[in-house]
C-alpha positions as a LaTeX table, in Angstrom:
\begin{tabular}{lrrr}
\hline
Residue & $x$ (\AA) & $y$ (\AA) & $z$ (\AA) \\
\hline
Met1 & $-7.33$ & 32.37 & 20.97 \\
Ser2 & $-5.10$ & 29.57 & 22.33 \\
Tyr3 & $-2.71$ & 27.66 & 20.10 \\
Glu4 & $-4.57$ & 24.41 & 20.87 \\
Leu5 & $-7.83$ & 25.94 & 19.61 \\
Ile6 & $-6.10$ & 27.29 & 16.48 \\
Ala7 & $-4.64$ & 23.83 & 15.78 \\
Leu8 & $-8.09$ & 22.26 & 16.21 \\
Leu9 & $-9.66$ & 24.85 & 13.93 \\
Met10 & $-6.95$ & 24.28 & 11.33 \\
Phe11 & $-7.51$ & 20.51 & 11.35 \\
Ala12 & $-11.29$ & 20.93 & 11.20 \\
Ser13 & $-10.95$ & 23.36 & 8.26 \\
Met14 & $-8.84$ & 20.84 & 6.38 \\
Met15 & $-11.41$ & 18.08 & 6.94 \\
Leu16 & $-14.22$ & 20.39 & 5.80 \\
Met17 & $-12.31$ & 21.26 & 2.61 \\
Leu18 & $-11.74$ & 17.57 & 1.89 \\
Leu19 & $-15.45$ & 16.84 & 2.27 \\
Thr20 & $-16.22$ & 19.42 & $-0.43$ \\
Gly21 & $-14.67$ & 17.09 & $-3.02$ \\
Gln22 & $-11.64$ & 19.28 & $-3.76$ \\
Arg23 & $-8.41$ & 17.59 & $-4.72$ \\
Val24 & $-6.46$ & 16.48 & $-1.65$ \\
Phe25 & $-3.39$ & 18.62 & $-2.33$ \\
Gly26 & $-5.56$ & 21.69 & $-3.07$ \\
Ala27 & $-7.55$ & 21.36 & 0.16 \\
Ile28 & $-4.52$ & 20.77 & 2.38 \\
Gly29 & $-2.34$ & 23.40 & 0.72 \\
Phe30 & $-5.09$ & 26.03 & 0.80 \\
Val31 & $-5.68$ & 25.64 & 4.54 \\
Ala32 & $-1.92$ & 25.69 & 5.23 \\
Thr33 & $-1.48$ & 28.89 & 3.19 \\
Ile34 & $-4.40$ & 30.75 & 4.79 \\
Phe35 & $-3.40$ & 29.90 & 8.36 \\
Ala36 & 0.30 & 30.67 & 7.76 \\
Leu37 & $-0.60$ & 34.12 & 6.43 \\
Met38 & $-3.09$ & 34.78 & 9.24 \\
Leu39 & $-0.68$ & 33.74 & 11.99 \\
Trp40 & 2.65 & 35.12 & 10.82 \\
Gly41 & 1.90 & 37.41 & 7.87 \\
Thr42 & 4.04 & 37.21 & 4.75 \\
Gly43 & 6.92 & 35.76 & 6.77 \\
Gly44 & 4.83 & 32.64 & 7.36 \\
Ser45 & 5.58 & 31.51 & 3.80 \\
Glu46 & 9.13 & 30.63 & 4.88 \\
Met47 & 7.98 & 27.69 & 7.03 \\
Pro48 & 6.29 & 25.57 & 4.34 \\
Phe49 & 8.90 & 26.71 & 1.79 \\
Thr50 & 11.74 & 25.40 & 3.97 \\
Ala51 & 9.91 & 22.13 & 4.69 \\
Ala52 & 9.26 & 21.55 & 0.97 \\
Phe53 & 12.86 & 22.15 & $-0.08$ \\
Lys54 & 14.17 & 19.88 & 2.65 \\
Leu55 & 12.24 & 17.14 & 0.87 \\
Phe56 & 13.40 & 18.20 & $-2.59$ \\
Asn57 & 17.01 & 18.10 & $-1.41$ \\
Trp58 & 16.54 & 14.55 & $-0.11$ \\
Tyr59 & 18.21 & 12.33 & $-2.70$ \\
Pro60 & 16.18 & 9.11 & $-2.02$ \\
Leu61 & 13.07 & 10.90 & $-3.32$ \\
Leu62 & 14.20 & 9.73 & $-6.77$ \\
Thr63 & 13.09 & 6.21 & $-5.85$ \\
Leu64 & 9.41 & 7.16 & $-6.05$ \\
Pro65 & 9.00 & 7.57 & $-9.84$ \\
Leu66 & 11.41 & 4.70 & $-10.56$ \\
Phe67 & 9.45 & 2.16 & $-8.48$ \\
Ile68 & 6.19 & 3.34 & $-10.03$ \\
Tyr69 & 7.66 & 3.02 & $-13.53$ \\
Met70 & 8.84 & $-0.52$ & $-12.79$ \\
Gly71 & 5.40 & $-1.67$ & $-11.68$ \\
Tyr72 & 3.59 & $-0.24$ & $-14.68$ \\
Met73 & 6.16 & $-1.64$ & $-17.12$ \\
Leu74 & 5.59 & $-5.16$ & $-15.76$ \\
Ser75 & 1.84 & $-4.69$ & $-15.90$ \\
Glu76 & 1.63 & $-3.12$ & $-19.37$ \\
Ser77 & 4.03 & $-5.61$ & $-20.97$ \\
Gly78 & 1.91 & $-8.61$ & $-19.92$ \\
Ile79 & 4.52 & $-10.30$ & $-17.72$ \\
Ala80 & 1.94 & $-10.43$ & $-14.92$ \\
Ser81 & $-0.53$ & $-12.22$ & $-17.26$ \\
Asp82 & 2.02 & $-14.98$ & $-17.93$ \\
Leu83 & 2.48 & $-15.42$ & $-14.21$ \\
Tyr84 & $-1.25$ & $-15.76$ & $-13.59$ \\
His85 & $-1.49$ & $-18.48$ & $-16.24$ \\
Ala86 & 1.10 & $-20.50$ & $-14.31$ \\
Phe87 & $-0.83$ & $-20.04$ & $-11.04$ \\
His88 & $-4.03$ & $-20.98$ & $-12.90$ \\
Val89 & $-2.63$ & $-24.34$ & $-14.04$ \\
Trp90 & $-0.94$ & $-25.30$ & $-10.77$ \\
Phe91 & $-3.70$ & $-24.29$ & $-8.32$ \\
Gly92 & $-6.77$ & $-24.77$ & $-10.53$ \\
Pro93 & $-7.44$ & $-28.41$ & $-9.55$ \\
Leu94 & $-8.02$ & $-27.40$ & $-5.89$ \\
Arg95 & $-11.31$ & $-26.12$ & $-4.48$ \\
Gly96 & $-10.90$ & $-22.37$ & $-4.54$ \\
Gly97 & $-7.56$ & $-22.92$ & $-6.26$ \\
Leu98 & $-7.86$ & $-19.98$ & $-8.63$ \\
Ala99 & $-8.63$ & $-17.67$ & $-5.71$ \\
Ile100 & $-5.58$ & $-19.02$ & $-3.87$ \\
Gly101 & $-3.52$ & $-18.54$ & $-7.02$ \\
Thr102 & $-4.80$ & $-14.96$ & $-7.27$ \\
Ile103 & $-3.49$ & $-14.23$ & $-3.77$ \\
Gly104 & $-0.15$ & $-15.76$ & $-4.81$ \\
Leu105 & $-0.13$ & $-13.58$ & $-7.91$ \\
Met106 & $-0.83$ & $-10.49$ & $-5.81$ \\
Val107 & 2.13 & $-11.28$ & $-3.52$ \\
Val108 & 4.45 & $-11.51$ & $-6.53$ \\
Ile109 & 3.00 & $-8.34$ & $-8.09$ \\
Ser110 & 3.46 & $-6.58$ & $-4.75$ \\
Ala111 & 7.12 & $-7.65$ & $-4.70$ \\
Met112 & 7.57 & $-6.13$ & $-8.15$ \\
Asn113 & 5.44 & $-3.02$ & $-7.78$ \\
Gly114 & 5.00 & $-1.50$ & $-4.33$ \\
Leu115 & 1.53 & $-0.06$ & $-5.05$ \\
Ser116 & $-1.96$ & $-1.47$ & $-4.52$ \\
Val117 & $-3.42$ & 0.23 & $-7.61$ \\
Ala118 & $-1.41$ & $-1.91$ & $-10.05$ \\
Gly119 & $-2.37$ & $-5.11$ & $-8.22$ \\
Met120 & $-6.03$ & $-4.09$ & $-8.33$ \\
Ala121 & $-5.82$ & $-3.38$ & $-12.07$ \\
Ile122 & $-4.17$ & $-6.72$ & $-12.81$ \\
Gly123 & $-6.55$ & $-8.68$ & $-10.57$ \\
Ala124 & $-9.67$ & $-7.00$ & $-11.95$ \\
Ser125 & $-8.63$ & $-7.33$ & $-15.59$ \\
Ile126 & $-7.03$ & $-10.80$ & $-15.55$ \\
Ala127 & $-8.07$ & $-12.86$ & $-12.53$ \\
Leu128 & $-11.63$ & $-11.67$ & $-11.88$ \\
Pro129 & $-13.08$ & $-12.43$ & $-15.37$ \\
Glu130 & $-11.37$ & $-15.83$ & $-15.39$ \\
Met131 & $-12.80$ & $-16.84$ & $-12.01$ \\
Leu132 & $-16.28$ & $-15.60$ & $-12.97$ \\
Arg133 & $-16.11$ & $-17.71$ & $-16.14$ \\
Arg134 & $-15.19$ & $-20.76$ & $-14.04$ \\
Gly135 & $-18.28$ & $-20.38$ & $-11.84$ \\
Tyr136 & $-16.67$ & $-18.86$ & $-8.75$ \\
Asp137 & $-18.87$ & $-16.90$ & $-6.36$ \\
Lys138 & $-18.68$ & $-13.26$ & $-7.46$ \\
Ile139 & $-18.82$ & $-11.87$ & $-3.92$ \\
Met140 & $-15.98$ & $-14.02$ & $-2.61$ \\
Ile141 & $-13.62$ & $-13.38$ & $-5.52$ \\
Thr142 & $-14.29$ & $-9.63$ & $-5.48$ \\
Gly143 & $-13.05$ & $-9.65$ & $-1.89$ \\
Val144 & $-10.07$ & $-11.81$ & $-2.91$ \\
Val145 & $-8.91$ & $-9.26$ & $-5.49$ \\
Gln146 & $-9.33$ & $-6.32$ & $-3.12$ \\
Ala147 & $-7.60$ & $-8.02$ & $-0.19$ \\
Gly148 & $-4.79$ & $-9.38$ & $-2.36$ \\
Ser149 & $-4.11$ & $-6.03$ & $-4.01$ \\
Ser150 & $-3.85$ & $-4.33$ & $-0.62$ \\
Leu151 & $-0.64$ & $-6.32$ & 0.01 \\
Gly152 & 1.10 & $-4.01$ & $-2.46$ \\
Ile153 & 1.59 & $-1.31$ & 0.17 \\
Leu154 & 3.14 & $-3.73$ & 2.71 \\
Val155 & 5.35 & $-6.22$ & 0.84 \\
Pro156 & 8.71 & $-4.71$ & $-0.22$ \\
Pro157 & 9.45 & $-2.64$ & $-2.24$ \\
Ser158 & 6.44 & $-0.85$ & $-0.75$ \\
Val159 & 6.24 & 2.77 & $-1.93$ \\
Val160 & 4.18 & 3.61 & 1.18 \\
Leu161 & 6.98 & 2.37 & 3.45 \\
Val162 & 9.46 & 4.43 & 1.40 \\
Leu163 & 7.28 & 7.51 & 1.98 \\
Tyr164 & 6.97 & 6.66 & 5.67 \\
Gly165 & 10.76 & 6.40 & 5.85 \\
Met166 & 11.07 & 9.82 & 4.20 \\
Ile167 & 8.68 & 11.54 & 6.58 \\
Ala168 & 9.60 & 9.65 & 9.77 \\
Arg169 & 13.33 & 9.73 & 8.90 \\
Gln170 & 13.63 & 5.96 & 9.37 \\
Pro171 & 15.86 & 3.60 & 7.31 \\
Val172 & 13.93 & 2.20 & 4.35 \\
Gly173 & 15.88 & $-1.08$ & 4.38 \\
Gln174 & 14.65 & $-1.88$ & 7.89 \\
Leu175 & 11.09 & $-0.90$ & 6.97 \\
Trp176 & 11.11 & $-3.17$ & 3.92 \\
Leu177 & 12.39 & $-6.12$ & 5.94 \\
Ala178 & 9.82 & $-5.38$ & 8.65 \\
Gly179 & 7.03 & $-5.68$ & 6.07 \\
Val180 & 8.09 & $-9.11$ & 4.78 \\
Phe181 & 6.67 & $-11.47$ & 7.43 \\
Pro182 & 3.49 & $-9.45$ & 8.17 \\
Gly183 & 2.79 & $-9.34$ & 4.41 \\
Leu184 & 3.34 & $-13.08$ & 3.98 \\
Met185 & 1.33 & $-13.75$ & 7.15 \\
Leu186 & $-1.65$ & $-11.79$ & 5.81 \\
Ala187 & $-1.39$ & $-13.59$ & 2.45 \\
Gly188 & $-1.32$ & $-16.92$ & 4.31 \\
Leu189 & $-4.36$ & $-15.95$ & 6.39 \\
Phe190 & $-6.25$ & $-14.98$ & 3.21 \\
Met191 & $-5.40$ & $-18.36$ & 1.64 \\
Leu192 & $-6.40$ & $-20.21$ & 4.81 \\
Tyr193 & $-9.76$ & $-18.44$ & 4.82 \\
Ile194 & $-10.35$ & $-19.36$ & 1.15 \\
Val195 & $-9.46$ & $-23.02$ & 1.80 \\
Ile196 & $-11.77$ & $-23.29$ & 4.81 \\
Arg197 & $-14.61$ & $-21.40$ & 3.11 \\
Cys198 & $-14.45$ & $-23.51$ & $-0.07$ \\
Trp199 & $-14.16$ & $-26.70$ & 1.95 \\
Leu200 & $-17.37$ & $-25.79$ & 3.81 \\
Gln201 & $-19.11$ & $-24.45$ & 0.67 \\
Pro202 & $-17.57$ & $-26.18$ & $-2.39$ \\
Glu203 & $-19.90$ & $-24.38$ & $-4.80$ \\
Leu204 & $-18.14$ & $-21.07$ & $-4.08$ \\
Gly205 & $-14.87$ & $-22.17$ & $-5.70$ \\
Pro206 & $-15.21$ & $-25.23$ & $-7.95$ \\
Pro207 & $-11.99$ & $-26.90$ & $-9.17$ \\
Leu208 & $-11.05$ & $-26.99$ & $-12.86$ \\
Ala209 & $-12.91$ & $-29.48$ & $-15.02$ \\
Glu210 & $-11.26$ & $-32.90$ & $-15.41$ \\
Glu211 & $-10.33$ & $-32.34$ & $-19.05$ \\
Glu212 & $-8.56$ & $-29.09$ & $-18.20$ \\
Arg213 & $-6.39$ & $-30.83$ & $-15.64$ \\
Gln214 & $-4.89$ & $-33.21$ & $-18.19$ \\
Ile215 & $-1.74$ & $-31.19$ & $-18.70$ \\
Pro216 & 1.54 & $-33.16$ & $-18.80$ \\
Leu217 & 3.93 & $-32.49$ & $-15.95$ \\
Lys218 & 6.53 & $-31.36$ & $-18.46$ \\
Glu219 & 4.20 & $-28.60$ & $-19.68$ \\
Lys220 & 3.40 & $-27.57$ & $-16.11$ \\
Leu221 & 7.09 & $-27.26$ & $-15.31$ \\
Lys222 & 7.61 & $-25.12$ & $-18.42$ \\
Leu223 & 4.96 & $-22.71$ & $-17.15$ \\
Leu224 & 7.05 & $-22.11$ & $-14.02$ \\
Arg225 & 9.46 & $-20.19$ & $-16.23$ \\
Ala226 & 6.98 & $-17.32$ & $-16.01$ \\
Gly227 & 8.20 & $-16.78$ & $-12.45$ \\
Ile228 & 11.89 & $-16.56$ & $-13.37$ \\
Leu229 & 11.80 & $-12.97$ & $-14.64$ \\
Pro230 & 9.85 & $-11.59$ & $-11.63$ \\
Phe231 & 12.23 & $-13.39$ & $-9.27$ \\
Leu232 & 15.30 & $-12.02$ & $-11.03$ \\
Ile233 & 13.88 & $-8.49$ & $-11.01$ \\
Phe234 & 13.08 & $-8.77$ & $-7.30$ \\
Phe235 & 16.57 & $-10.15$ & $-6.55$ \\
Phe236 & 18.43 & $-7.53$ & $-8.55$ \\
Met237 & 16.36 & $-4.74$ & $-7.04$ \\
Thr238 & 15.90 & $-5.70$ & $-3.39$ \\
Gly239 & 18.67 & $-8.26$ & $-2.97$ \\
Leu240 & 21.47 & $-5.98$ & $-4.15$ \\
Phe241 & 20.21 & $-3.23$ & $-1.86$ \\
Leu242 & 20.08 & $-5.47$ & 1.21 \\
Met243 & 23.55 & $-6.85$ & 0.43 \\
Gly244 & 24.88 & $-3.30$ & 0.45 \\
Ile245 & 25.95 & $-3.36$ & $-3.19$ \\
Thr246 & 23.52 & $-0.67$ & $-4.31$ \\
Ser247 & 21.99 & 2.31 & $-2.55$ \\
Leu248 & 18.21 & 2.75 & $-2.32$ \\
Val249 & 18.14 & 5.03 & $-5.37$ \\
Glu250 & 20.43 & 2.72 & $-7.35$ \\
Ser251 & 18.22 & $-0.21$ & $-6.36$ \\
Ser252 & 15.11 & 1.51 & $-7.74$ \\
Ala253 & 17.00 & 2.31 & $-10.96$ \\
Val254 & 18.06 & $-1.35$ & $-11.23$ \\
Gly255 & 14.42 & $-2.40$ & $-10.80$ \\
Ala256 & 13.18 & 0.01 & $-13.48$ \\
Ala257 & 15.95 & $-1.02$ & $-15.89$ \\
Ser258 & 15.36 & $-4.76$ & $-15.19$ \\
Ala259 & 11.63 & $-4.41$ & $-15.91$ \\
Thr260 & 12.39 & $-2.66$ & $-19.20$ \\
Ile261 & 14.95 & $-5.31$ & $-20.20$ \\
Ala262 & 12.46 & $-8.06$ & $-19.28$ \\
Ala263 & 9.80 & $-6.50$ & $-21.52$ \\
Leu264 & 12.39 & $-6.19$ & $-24.30$ \\
Ala265 & 13.46 & $-9.84$ & $-23.87$ \\
Lys266 & 9.81 & $-10.89$ & $-24.18$ \\
Arg267 & 9.55 & $-8.76$ & $-27.35$ \\
Arg268 & 6.76 & $-6.71$ & $-25.80$ \\
Leu269 & 8.48 & $-3.35$ & $-25.47$ \\
Thr270 & 6.31 & $-1.65$ & $-28.08$ \\
Arg271 & 5.77 & 2.06 & $-28.54$ \\
His272 & 2.28 & 1.71 & $-27.02$ \\
Val273 & 3.58 & $-0.11$ & $-23.92$ \\
Leu274 & 6.31 & 2.49 & $-23.38$ \\
Glu275 & 3.92 & 5.42 & $-23.84$ \\
Glu276 & 1.31 & 3.97 & $-21.45$ \\
Thr277 & 3.95 & 3.15 & $-18.84$ \\
Leu278 & 5.49 & 6.63 & $-18.97$ \\
Arg279 & 2.12 & 8.39 & $-18.98$ \\
Lys280 & 0.79 & 6.47 & $-15.97$ \\
Ser281 & 4.09 & 6.70 & $-14.09$ \\
Leu282 & 4.23 & 10.46 & $-14.60$ \\
Gly283 & 0.60 & 10.91 & $-13.50$ \\
Ile284 & 0.99 & 8.88 & $-10.29$ \\
Ser285 & 4.38 & 10.43 & $-9.43$ \\
Cys286 & 3.07 & 13.99 & $-9.86$ \\
Met287 & 0.02 & 13.17 & $-7.76$ \\
Phe288 & 2.27 & 11.90 & $-4.96$ \\
Met289 & 4.50 & 14.96 & $-5.16$ \\
Trp290 & 1.66 & 17.49 & $-5.00$ \\
Val291 & 0.10 & 15.75 & $-2.00$ \\
Ile292 & 3.47 & 15.53 & $-0.21$ \\
Leu293 & 4.26 & 19.20 & $-0.83$ \\
Ala294 & 0.85 & 20.36 & 0.39 \\
Ala295 & 1.02 & 18.13 & 3.45 \\
Leu296 & 4.55 & 19.29 & 4.33 \\
Ala297 & 3.30 & 22.87 & 4.22 \\
Phe298 & 0.38 & 21.92 & 6.46 \\
Gly299 & 2.65 & 19.99 & 8.82 \\
Ala300 & 5.11 & 22.90 & 9.08 \\
Val301 & 2.37 & 25.32 & 10.14 \\
Phe302 & 0.69 & 22.77 & 12.40 \\
Asp303 & 3.97 & 21.92 & 14.09 \\
Gly304 & 4.77 & 25.63 & 14.44 \\
Leu305 & 1.75 & 25.88 & 16.71 \\
Gly306 & 3.20 & 23.20 & 19.00 \\
Ala307 & 0.50 & 20.74 & 17.94 \\
Val308 & 2.65 & 17.65 & 18.66 \\
Lys309 & 3.07 & 18.63 & 22.30 \\
Ala310 & $-0.60$ & 19.61 & 22.49 \\
Ile311 & $-1.74$ & 16.20 & 21.24 \\
Glu312 & 0.61 & 14.43 & 23.64 \\
Ser313 & $-0.73$ & 16.54 & 26.51 \\
Leu314 & $-4.34$ & 15.88 & 25.48 \\
Phe315 & $-3.96$ & 12.09 & 25.23 \\
Ile316 & $-1.78$ & 11.47 & 28.26 \\
Glu317 & $-2.35$ & 14.28 & 30.77 \\
Arg318 & $-5.97$ & 15.27 & 30.20 \\
Trp319 & $-7.48$ & 11.97 & 29.02 \\
Gly320 & $-5.17$ & 9.82 & 31.15 \\
Leu321 & $-4.58$ & 7.26 & 28.39 \\
Ser322 & $-1.85$ & 4.64 & 28.68 \\
Pro323 & 0.74 & 4.41 & 25.87 \\
Trp324 & $-1.20$ & 1.50 & 24.37 \\
Gly325 & $-4.43$ & 3.50 & 24.63 \\
Val326 & $-2.79$ & 6.34 & 22.71 \\
Leu327 & $-1.56$ & 3.88 & 20.07 \\
Ile328 & $-5.05$ & 2.43 & 19.62 \\
Met329 & $-6.52$ & 5.94 & 19.33 \\
Met330 & $-4.04$ & 6.71 & 16.56 \\
Gln331 & $-4.94$ & 3.52 & 14.69 \\
Leu332 & $-8.66$ & 4.33 & 14.97 \\
Ser333 & $-8.02$ & 7.80 & 13.54 \\
Tyr334 & $-6.32$ & 6.18 & 10.52 \\
Leu335 & $-9.35$ & 3.94 & 10.00 \\
Leu336 & $-11.63$ & 6.97 & 10.11 \\
Met337 & $-9.52$ & 9.01 & 7.67 \\
Gly338 & $-9.09$ & 6.01 & 5.39 \\
Thr339 & $-12.77$ & 6.15 & 4.52 \\
Phe340 & $-12.16$ & 9.28 & 2.43 \\
Leu341 & $-8.37$ & 9.67 & 2.02 \\
Asp342 & $-5.72$ & 7.55 & 0.33 \\
Asp343 & $-2.68$ & 6.21 & 2.21 \\
Thr344 & $-0.33$ & 8.95 & 1.01 \\
Ala345 & $-2.61$ & 11.74 & 2.18 \\
Met346 & $-3.11$ & 10.08 & 5.56 \\
Leu347 & 0.60 & 9.54 & 5.99 \\
Val348 & 1.74 & 13.03 & 5.17 \\
Ile349 & $-1.03$ & 14.68 & 7.21 \\
Val350 & $-0.59$ & 12.89 & 10.53 \\
Ala351 & 2.79 & 11.11 & 10.45 \\
Pro352 & 4.72 & 14.31 & 11.33 \\
Leu353 & 2.46 & 14.51 & 14.40 \\
Tyr354 & 2.21 & 10.84 & 15.33 \\
Val355 & 5.75 & 9.56 & 14.77 \\
Pro356 & 7.39 & 11.85 & 17.40 \\
Leu357 & 4.60 & 10.87 & 19.78 \\
Val358 & 5.17 & 7.15 & 19.10 \\
Ile359 & 8.88 & 7.52 & 19.80 \\
Ser360 & 8.27 & 9.52 & 22.99 \\
Leu361 & 5.94 & 6.76 & 24.23 \\
Gly362 & 8.74 & 4.21 & 23.84 \\
Phe363 & 7.45 & 2.33 & 20.78 \\
Asp364 & 9.68 & 1.27 & 17.89 \\
Pro365 & 9.04 & 3.56 & 14.85 \\
Ile366 & 9.89 & 0.70 & 12.46 \\
Trp367 & 7.23 & $-1.50$ & 14.05 \\
Tyr368 & 4.79 & 1.41 & 14.02 \\
Gly369 & 5.39 & 1.86 & 10.28 \\
Val370 & 4.12 & $-1.68$ & 9.73 \\
Leu371 & 1.11 & $-1.07$ & 11.99 \\
Tyr372 & 0.29 & 2.10 & 10.06 \\
Thr373 & 0.51 & 0.27 & 6.74 \\
Ile374 & $-1.74$ & $-2.62$ & 7.84 \\
Thr375 & $-4.24$ & $-0.11$ & 9.21 \\
Cys376 & $-4.17$ & 1.66 & 5.85 \\
Gln377 & $-4.96$ & $-1.66$ & 4.17 \\
Ile378 & $-8.00$ & $-2.08$ & 6.41 \\
Ala379 & $-9.09$ & 1.55 & 5.91 \\
Tyr380 & $-8.83$ & 1.10 & 2.15 \\
Met381 & $-11.53$ & $-1.56$ & 2.33 \\
Thr382 & $-13.82$ & $-0.02$ & 4.93 \\
Pro383 & $-17.25$ & 1.34 & 3.83 \\
Pro384 & $-18.73$ & 3.73 & 3.06 \\
Phe385 & $-15.89$ & 5.48 & 1.17 \\
Gly386 & $-12.94$ & 3.07 & 1.25 \\
Tyr387 & $-10.46$ & 3.88 & $-1.52$ \\
Asn388 & $-10.25$ & 0.28 & $-2.81$ \\
Leu389 & $-14.04$ & $-0.06$ & $-2.90$ \\
Phe390 & $-14.38$ & 2.63 & $-5.54$ \\
Leu391 & $-11.34$ & 1.44 & $-7.46$ \\
Met392 & $-12.96$ & $-2.00$ & $-7.68$ \\
Arg393 & $-16.28$ & $-0.49$ & $-8.72$ \\
Ala394 & $-14.55$ & 1.34 & $-11.56$ \\
Met395 & $-12.71$ & $-1.79$ & $-12.77$ \\
Ala396 & $-15.18$ & $-4.61$ & $-12.06$ \\
Pro397 & $-17.51$ & $-6.16$ & $-14.68$ \\
Pro398 & $-21.10$ & $-4.78$ & $-14.81$ \\
Glu399 & $-22.57$ & $-7.83$ & $-13.05$ \\
Ile400 & $-20.73$ & $-6.91$ & $-9.83$ \\
Ser401 & $-22.64$ & $-4.18$ & $-8.02$ \\
Leu402 & $-21.43$ & $-1.77$ & $-5.34$ \\
Leu403 & $-23.44$ & $-3.74$ & $-2.76$ \\
Asp404 & $-21.60$ & $-6.92$ & $-3.83$ \\
Ile405 & $-18.29$ & $-5.09$ & $-3.37$ \\
Tyr406 & $-19.30$ & $-3.92$ & 0.13 \\
Arg407 & $-20.38$ & $-7.43$ & 1.13 \\
Ser408 & $-17.24$ & $-9.03$ & $-0.31$ \\
Ile409 & $-14.77$ & $-7.29$ & 1.98 \\
Val410 & $-16.38$ & $-8.14$ & 5.36 \\
Pro411 & $-14.55$ & $-11.45$ & 6.01 \\
Phe412 & $-11.26$ & $-10.12$ & 4.66 \\
Val413 & $-11.40$ & $-7.01$ & 6.86 \\
Met414 & $-11.95$ & $-9.34$ & 9.84 \\
Val415 & $-8.93$ & $-11.42$ & 8.80 \\
Met416 & $-6.82$ & $-8.25$ & 8.47 \\
Cys417 & $-7.93$ & $-6.98$ & 11.89 \\
Phe418 & $-6.83$ & $-10.34$ & 13.31 \\
Gly419 & $-3.47$ & $-9.96$ & 11.54 \\
Leu420 & $-3.08$ & $-6.40$ & 12.87 \\
Ala421 & $-3.77$ & $-7.63$ & 16.41 \\
Leu422 & $-1.12$ & $-10.34$ & 16.02 \\
Val423 & 1.53 & $-7.81$ & 14.95 \\
Met424 & 0.58 & $-5.50$ & 17.83 \\
Ile425 & 0.73 & $-8.30$ & 20.42 \\
Phe426 & 3.86 & $-9.92$ & 18.93 \\
Pro427 & 6.06 & $-7.09$ & 17.56 \\
Gln428 & 8.77 & $-9.58$ & 16.61 \\
Ile429 & 6.65 & $-10.68$ & 13.63 \\
Ala430 & 7.75 & $-7.39$ & 12.09 \\
Leu431 & 11.02 & $-6.74$ & 13.92 \\
Trp432 & 12.75 & $-10.12$ & 13.90 \\
Leu433 & 14.01 & $-9.98$ & 10.31 \\
Pro434 & 15.35 & $-6.38$ & 10.36 \\
Asn435 & 16.92 & $-6.97$ & 13.79 \\
Leu436 & 18.56 & $-10.16$ & 12.52 \\
Tyr437 & 19.83 & $-8.60$ & 9.31 \\
Tyr438 & 21.13 & $-5.40$ & 10.87 \\
Gly439 & 22.53 & $-7.20$ & 13.90 \\
Lys440 & 20.46 & $-5.43$ & 16.54 \\
\hline
\end{tabular}
């Protein structure tokens, strides 16, 4: 049996295991173990073992639990709720203003968290009930929360970009800066869509009642103080790193400590808040680690078969695809896998195969990291099994059905596809800021 056929069989076996409903790390790790033993006997265990310990010896891995802790501390302590109240008052008088404010809230949460799950939880528990109570269209605002929360994996300090940097061996600072303008661009496109939609159909997003708008300017300005703490946390965490004062690990520690101090300053650092934050942080961090370990084992065996060269030969020599054709094929494969895998699983399964191919084709791996992340955002919201769709179903009020959730994401997926096309056509949207900062 040829190595190409073995690689194809290995990949197909992994997909079959995933479809059985097994945990991602169990399915991937099981296939890697079986094929390693079949191909190289007991000596095959050295390949995944070496790959795993290379990761464990990589010091920046410490950033993962610290960033996750920071996000959950801000969420559990209610600092995000204060921020939404400020957005509510300032944007409420506009048509669709609360939906626009929700997108603004999601951008800020993304800048403090780095995960889409926390943004989804905050949006579904705080913003969604408030907009429903104000008479907003349930389908539109369900899409708003899902699209806004997806920004968490693109806007720095994105945990997904940190993981991409780990696996692709690319500088995290450049990846973070590369995600800034695409993330803000997508947020702006979402807001523009809401404005146009509510201008054409005012009943979808009615403004606040007249009596609720009668808030003195002095009171409105006081509410802006809710944004001071998030800004300071973002500055101390990301700003110090980009200025070269702290390393990546030190930056994540500063972020975690700043979030804890902020909760303490607000007198909200209770035993319950600390326990919930630690419990959720530990659960998410362990989940990430198991998936990464299993995928590294899979990647080590897969790469040992020469799969990277085989894929390159298949795309370019046999199929005759151009470099851009290969890139589009890779993006389509992410969309397909995103219907039943989360971003971490997708990244650790195919990035060790795709990133060397991207570099060999002459594309910038920093730019490709942004493309991958945007594609993950789209895949998260693509039926029938998009990750965000089921998260929203679990968190949404009973009056929002699964069909409503499916219908809600259609316009936002179209907007995101448009944003992805812009970044592909104009790479400088992603590369201008890191090139400027690092003097390239």
